[in-house]
C-alpha positions in Angstrom: 107.7 0.0 33.0 108.5 0.2 29.6 111.1 2.9 28.7 110.8 5.6 26.3 107.1 6.2 27.3 105.5 8.8 29.7 104.7 7.4 33.0 100.8 7.4 32.4 101.3 5.2 29.4 101.8 1.4 29.7 103.0 -1.1 27.2 101.7 -4.5 27.1 102.3 -7.7 25.2 99.4 -10.1 24.5 100.4 -13.9 24.5 98.5 -16.9 23.3 99.3 -20.6 24.5 100.4 -22.9 21.9 101.3 -26.9 22.2 104.8 -26.0 23.0 104.6 -22.5 24.8 103.5 -19.1 24.3 103.6 -16.7 21.2 103.4 -13.1 21.1 100.2 -11.7 19.5 101.3 -9.4 16.7 99.9 -5.9 16.0 100.4 -4.0 13.1 102.3 -0.4 12.8 98.7 1.2 13.6 98.3 -1.2 16.6 95.7 -3.2 14.8 95.2 -6.8 16.1 95.8 -9.2 13.5 93.8 -12.6 14.0 93.8 -15.7 11.7 91.0 -18.1 12.0 91.7 -21.6 11.1 89.5 -24.6 10.5 90.5 -28.4 10.8 89.7 -30.4 7.8 88.9 -34.0 7.5 92.2 -35.1 7.6 93.3 -33.1 10.8 94.9 -30.4 8.9 94.4 -26.6 9.7 93.5 -24.0 7.0 93.3 -20.1 7.5 89.8 -18.8 6.7 90.0 -16.5 4.0 88.7 -12.8 3.7 88.5 -10.4 0.7 90.0 -7.0 0.3 87.5 -5.4 2.7 88.2 -8.1 5.3 84.9 -10.0 4.9 85.0 -13.7 5.3 84.8 -15.7 2.1 82.5 -18.8 2.7 82.3 -21.6 0.3 79.2 -23.6 1.2 79.0 -27.2 0.5 76.5 -30.1 1.0 76.9 -33.2 3.1 77.8 -35.0 -0.4 80.9 -32.8 -0.6 79.6 -31.1 -3.5 79.8 -27.4 -3.2 76.6 -25.2 -3.5 76.9 -22.9 -6.7 77.0 -18.9 -6.1 76.7 -16.7 -9.3 78.4 -13.6 -10.0 76.1 -11.3 -7.8 76.4 -13.5 -5.0 73.0 -15.2 -5.1 73.1 -18.9 -3.9 71.8 -21.2 -6.6 69.8 -24.0 -5.3 68.5 -27.0 -7.4 65.8 -28.6 -5.1 65.0 -32.4 -5.7 62.5 -34.7 -4.9 62.4 -38.6 -4.5 60.1 -39.9 -7.3 59.5 -42.8 -5.1 62.1 -45.3 -6.4 65.2 -43.6 -4.9 65.7 -41.5 -7.8 66.1 -37.8 -7.3 64.4 -35.4 -9.7 65.2 -31.7 -10.1 62.0 -29.4 -9.1 61.6 -27.2 -12.1 61.1 -23.4 -12.2 60.4 -21.1 -15.0 62.1 -18.1 -16.5 60.8 -15.9 -13.4 62.2 -18.5 -11.0 58.6 -19.6 -10.0 58.3 -23.0 -9.1 56.6 -25.3 -11.5 54.2 -27.7 -9.8 52.6 -30.7 -11.7 50.1 -32.0 -9.2 48.5 -35.5 -9.6 46.6 -37.9 -7.6 47.6 -41.1 -5.7 46.4 -43.0 -8.8 49.4 -41.5 -10.6 47.3 -39.6 -12.8 48.0 -35.8 -13.3 45.4 -33.2 -12.6 44.7 -31.1 -15.7 45.6 -27.4 -15.9 44.5 -25.2 -18.7 46.5 -22.4 -20.5 45.1 -19.9 -18.0 46.4 -21.9 -14.8 43.1 -22.9 -13.9 42.8 -26.6 -12.3 40.0 -28.6 -14.2 38.3 -31.2 -11.8 36.0 -33.9 -12.7 33.8 -34.7 -9.6 32.4 -38.0 -9.8 29.8 -40.1 -7.6 29.6 -43.5 -6.7 26.1 -45.1 -8.1 26.6 -48.5 -6.5 28.8 -50.2 -9.0 31.0 -47.5 -10.4 31.9 -43.7 -10.5 30.1 -41.4 -12.6 31.0 -37.8 -13.6 28.8 -34.9 -11.8 27.6 -32.6 -14.7 27.6 -28.9 -14.7 25.8 -26.5 -17.1 27.3 -23.8 -19.6 28.0 -21.5 -16.4 29.7 -24.1 -14.6 26.9 -24.7 -12.1 26.5 -28.0 -10.7 23.1 -30.0 -11.4 21.9 -31.6 -8.4 19.0 -34.2 -8.4 17.1 -35.9 -5.7 15.8 -39.2 -6.9 14.1 -42.4 -5.1 15.7 -45.5 -6.2 12.9 -47.1 -7.9 9.0 -46.4 -8.1 6.0 -49.0 -8.1 7.1 -49.9 -11.6 10.7 -50.4 -10.9 11.7 -46.9 -12.6 14.0 -44.5 -11.2 12.3 -41.0 -10.6 14.5 -37.8 -10.6 13.6 -34.7 -9.3 15.8 -31.4 -9.9 16.0 -28.8 -6.8 14.0 -26.4 -8.6 11.2 -29.0 -9.6 11.3 -30.0 -6.1 10.9 -26.5 -4.7 7.7 -26.3 -7.0 6.5 -29.7 -5.7 6.8 -28.5 -2.0 4.7 -25.2 -2.8 6.5 -22.8 -4.7 4.2 -20.2 -6.2 5.8 -20.1 -9.6 3.9 -21.9 -12.4 5.7 -22.0 -15.4 8.2 -19.1 -15.0 11.3 -20.0 -12.9 13.8 -17.8 -14.6 15.5 -14.6 -12.7 16.5 -14.0 -9.0 13.6 -13.3 -6.7 13.3 -10.0 -5.3 9.8 -10.4 -3.9 7.5 -13.2 -3.4 4.0 -12.6 -2.0 1.6 -15.4 -1.4 -0.4 -13.7 1.4 -0.1 -16.6 3.6 0.9 -14.0 6.3 -1.8 -11.3 5.6 -1.8 -8.0 4.1 1.0 -6.2 6.4 3.2 -5.3 3.5 0.6 -3.7 1.4 -1.7 -0.6 1.7 -4.9 -1.8 0.4 -8.4 -0.1 -0.1 -11.7 0.0 -2.0 -13.1 3.2 -3.3 -16.7 3.8 -4.2 -20.0 2.0 -2.8 -19.0 -1.3 -0.9 -15.3 -1.4 -2.4 -13.1 -3.5 -0.4 -9.8 -5.1 -0.4 -8.8 -7.8 2.1 -7.6 -11.4 2.8 -9.8 -14.3 2.0 -9.8 -18.0 2.2 -12.6 -18.4 -0.5 -9.8 -19.5 -2.9 -6.1 -19.3 -3.9 -3.5 -20.2 -6.5 -1.0 -21.5 -3.9 -1.2 -21.8 -0.2 -4.3 -20.8 1.8 -5.0 -17.6 1.3 -5.3 -14.7 -1.6 -6.5 -10.9 -1.9 -10.2 -10.4 -2.8 -10.5 -7.1 -4.6 -13.9 -5.4 -5.0 -14.2 -2.4 -6.9 -16.7 0.2 -5.7 -20.2 0.4 -7.7 -20.1 4.1 -7.4 -17.4 6.6 -8.3 -14.4 5.9 -8.4 -15.2 2.5 -9.1 -11.8 1.2 -8.0 -10.0 -1.0 -5.5 -6.1 -0.9 -5.4 -3.3 -2.6 -3.4 0.3 -0.9 -3.2 3.7 -2.1 -2.2 6.8 -0.1 -1.6 10.2 -1.7 -1.2 13.6 0.0 -0.5 16.1 -2.4 -2.3 16.7 -1.2 -6.0 16.9 -4.1 -8.4 18.6 -3.3 -11.8 18.9 -4.9 -15.5 16.3 -7.4 -16.8 13.5 -7.6 -14.4 10.1 -9.6 -14.4 6.7 -9.0 -12.8 4.2 -11.7 -12.2 1.0 -12.4 -10.8 -2.0 -14.7 -10.7 -5.7 -13.5 -11.1 -9.1 -15.4 -11.1 -12.2 -13.9 -12.5 -15.9 -14.9 -11.7 -17.7 -12.5 -13.7 -16.8 -9.8 -16.2 -15.0 -6.4 -14.8 -13.9 -3.4 -16.4 -10.0 -3.9 -16.3 -7.1 -4.9 -14.1 -4.1 -2.7 -14.1 -0.6 -4.3 -13.1 1.9 -1.5 -12.7 5.6 -1.4 -11.2 7.8 1.5 -11.0 11.4 1.6 -10.4 13.0 4.8 -8.9 16.8 4.7 -9.4 17.4 8.2 -8.1 17.2 10.1 -11.3 14.4 8.5 -13.4 11.3 6.6 -13.0 10.8 3.9 -15.2 7.2 2.4 -15.4 6.2 -1.1 -16.8 2.3 -1.5 -16.9 0.2 -4.4 -18.3 -3.7 -3.8 -18.4 -6.2 -6.9 -19.1 -9.3 -5.1 -20.3 -12.0 -7.9 -19.7 -14.6 -5.8 -21.7 -13.4 -6.5 -25.1 -10.7 -9.0 -24.2 -8.0 -6.6 -24.9 -4.2 -6.5 -23.6 -2.7 -3.1 -23.2 0.8 -1.8 -22.3 2.0 1.4 -21.0 4.4 2.7 -23.7 6.4 6.0 -23.1 5.3 7.5 -26.4 2.1 6.1 -27.2 0.7 5.7 -23.7 -1.9 2.9 -22.8 -1.7 1.0 -26.0 -3.6 -2.2 -27.1 -1.1 -4.8 -28.5 -3.2 -7.9 -28.7 -6.4 -10.0 -27.4 -6.9 -12.5 -24.8 -9.4 -15.0 -23.3 -9.1 -15.8 -19.7 -9.4 -19.2 -18.3 -12.7 -20.4 -17.4 -14.5 -17.8 -15.1 -14.3 -20.2 -12.0 -13.8 -19.6 -8.4 -10.5 -21.8 -8.4 -9.3 -20.8 -12.0 -6.3 -18.7 -12.1 -4.9 -16.6 -15.0 -1.0 -16.4 -14.5 1.1 -13.9 -16.4 4.5 -12.5 -16.4 6.0 -9.5 -17.9 9.9 -9.1 -18.3 11.5 -5.7 -19.2 14.8 -4.3 -19.2 16.0 -1.1 -17.1 19.3 -1.0 -19.4 17.6 -0.6 -22.6 14.6 1.1 -21.5 12.3 -1.5 -23.5 9.8 -4.5 -22.5 11.0 -7.6 -23.5 7.8 -10.1 -23.6 4.9 -11.3 -21.7 3.5 -14.7 -21.1 0.2 -15.2 -20.3 -1.4 -18.6 -19.3 1.7 -20.1 -21.3 1.2 -18.1 -24.4 4.2 -15.7 -25.3 3.4 -12.1 -26.4 6.7 -10.1 -27.6 7.1 -6.6 -26.6 10.3 -5.5 -27.7 9.0 -2.6 -29.6 7.4 -0.9 -26.7 9.5 1.5 -24.5 9.1 1.6 -20.9 7.3 5.1 -19.6 9.9 7.0 -17.9 10.0 10.4 -16.2 12.7 12.3 -14.6 12.5 12.6 -11.0 15.1 12.6 -8.1 12.8 10.5 -5.7 15.0 8.2 -3.6 15.5 4.7 -5.3 12.8 2.2 -4.5 10.3 -0.1 -6.1 6.8 0.7 -6.1 4.0 -1.8 -7.1 0.3 -1.1 -7.9 -2.5 -3.3 -8.6 -5.9 -1.8 -9.4 -9.3 -3.1 -10.5 -11.4 -0.9 -12.2 -15.2 -1.3 -12.0 -18.5 -0.2 -13.5 -21.7 1.6 -12.4 -24.0 0.0 -10.2 -21.8 -3.2 -10.1 -19.2 -4.2 -7.6 -16.5 -6.0 -10.0 -14.7 -8.6 -8.4 -11.1 -10.2 -8.9 -9.1 -12.6 -6.6 -5.2 -12.0 -6.5 -2.4 -14.2 -5.6 1.3 -14.9 -6.2 2.8 -11.7 -6.7 6.5 -12.2 -7.8 9.2 -9.7 -9.0 12.5 -10.7 -10.2 15.7 -9.3 -11.4 18.9 -10.9 -13.4 16.4 -12.1 -15.8 18.1 -14.0 -18.9 
């Protein structure tokens, strides 16, 4: 028992073994244990591990080469990454002012890949033609032009077919106008299930027929009644709402003279009803457009293709919902500018949808007749 202490306290001396004996482990006046951590260097000498004023261990890291790693004033470790360039020579990996690594990619051939000022990688795709590599071409929008071709024809000439041309040859109903994204294509090969179709007046009728067609094997035969109201109509309603520049196309065949045929499309946007309508007035060979201010207005004359069961007229009218004006109409490859005519519009809160109406108007005591095929609606027209 140590003297000078109450009998419930004990004094204890910690000792550590050395190579020659035991040494007392010292404490300071407050009883804190003082420890020195030492490390042995390459020559067998011991060095005390240093601490700073707060008792934190000071570490000086270095690499296997013996060179010390740099630490800046804020205590950040500064590292220089190096890569072997292939000949045993190390090159530092570069970074920019923000510390971002700068990468210069290149191919196995040793040529560098091109990166533009915006940081986009420029790639040239090449295809093997049997003797050398040829670059694959893209258009102004960066779209790849793909072609399917036969090696040679009977005259040893290479025949090249683009995908749009291939689609047309395989049965596309599109005749001359292949622009825009398709919203609706109706060739009536599966019947009239998507349409509300009816004839009005004596012997008026609308139905599917195989008597003729512009494409496929069927089309629609419209017969106007020979008594009031002398009409036949077919109506389509679709819930998807296209926007911007749209196109409306159809094919029709005339056997005998009719009063007129109306092709009408309405787009309801939830606030407004936008109407584009073209009328082919057979009696007098007049083309009419539905203008917002003037109403049904003549804008030109036309001649239908020869009146024959298998001869179809093809038209397409393009209009812009953004500007509220028509653009143009093409009929049998003849272009008619319509930029001065405004879409008929009416303010309404009807649920957004697309409405299409094709209507044949006939005459007294005659059942006027027209064949309809290849109804196509597009949007995103150029």
